[in-house]
C-alpha positions as CSV (number, residue, x, y, z in Angstrom):
1,M,2.2,-1.9,37.6
2,A,2.9,-4.2,34.7
3,Q,-0.7,-5.2,34.4
4,V,-1.8,-1.5,34.0
5,A,0.8,-1.0,31.2
6,E,-0.4,-4.2,29.5
7,Q,-4.1,-3.2,29.7
8,T,-3.4,0.3,28.2
9,K,-1.7,-1.1,25.1
10,K,-3.4,-0.3,21.8
11,A,-4.3,-3.2,19.6
12,K,-2.0,-3.7,16.5
13,G,-4.6,-5.8,14.7
14,S,-7.8,-7.7,14.9
15,V,-9.5,-10.9,13.6
16,V,-12.6,-11.6,11.5
17,I,-14.6,-14.7,12.5
18,V,-17.0,-16.3,10.1
19,A,-19.0,-18.2,12.7
20,E,-21.0,-20.3,10.3
21,R,-17.9,-21.9,8.8
22,C,-16.5,-22.8,12.2
23,K,-16.6,-26.4,13.5
24,G,-15.2,-25.5,16.9
25,C,-11.9,-27.4,16.6
26,G,-10.1,-24.8,18.8
27,F,-6.9,-24.7,16.8
28,C,-7.1,-20.9,16.6
29,V,-7.4,-20.6,20.3
30,E,-4.6,-23.1,21.0
31,F,-2.1,-21.5,18.6
32,C,-2.8,-17.8,19.2
33,P,0.6,-16.4,20.4
34,P,-0.8,-13.5,22.4
35,E,-3.6,-15.7,23.8
36,V,-6.5,-13.3,22.9
37,L,-9.0,-15.9,21.6
38,E,-11.2,-18.2,23.5
39,L,-14.1,-20.5,22.6
40,S,-17.5,-18.9,23.2
41,T,-20.2,-20.4,25.3
42,E,-22.7,-19.7,22.5
43,Y,-23.3,-22.1,19.6
44,N,-23.4,-21.5,15.8
45,S,-26.2,-22.9,13.7
46,K,-24.2,-26.2,13.3
47,G,-24.0,-26.6,17.1
48,Y,-20.3,-25.7,17.6
49,H,-18.7,-23.3,20.0
50,T,-17.0,-20.6,17.9
51,P,-14.0,-18.5,18.9
52,I,-14.3,-14.9,20.2
53,L,-11.8,-12.2,20.6
54,A,-11.7,-12.0,24.4
55,K,-8.7,-9.7,24.7
56,R,-9.2,-7.2,21.9
57,D,-6.6,-4.7,23.0
58,L,-3.8,-7.4,22.9
59,C,-4.4,-8.7,19.4
60,T,-1.4,-8.3,17.1
61,G,-3.2,-9.3,13.9
62,C,-0.5,-11.9,13.1
63,D,-3.0,-14.2,11.3
64,I,-1.6,-17.4,12.8
65,C,-5.2,-18.2,13.7
66,G,-6.1,-18.1,10.0
67,M,-3.1,-20.2,9.0
68,V,-4.1,-23.0,11.3
69,C,-7.9,-22.9,10.6
70,P,-8.9,-25.9,8.4
71,D,-12.2,-24.2,7.5
72,F,-11.0,-20.7,6.7
73,A,-13.4,-19.5,9.4
74,I,-11.0,-16.9,10.9
75,Y,-8.3,-14.6,9.8
76,G,-6.2,-11.8,11.4
77,Y,-5.2,-8.5,9.9
78,M,-2.9,-5.7,11.1
79,F,-4.1,-2.1,11.3
80,K,-2.5,0.3,8.9
81,K,0.0,2.6,10.5
82,K,-0.8,6.3,10.3
83,T,1.8,8.2,8.3
84,K,2.6,11.9,8.7
85,E,1.8,14.0,5.7
86,A,4.3,16.8,4.8
């Protein structure tokens, strides 16, 4: 039952990955708190495995991936909350 609730969560954020800047160090994957990133099986033009957002619905947009990336190849962002208009 807990798995069903976890899968129906709506993402709070997402990440942007600039594959051509990535050197495949894996820091973003290692330090991602919700563990939504993993290294791709594909290669970029430099021959490195780049990260992918494997669990899109669980991303919080915390940007820890961006803070630990030495090449500025990834960053997270939070979605804007919808506000009620009067």
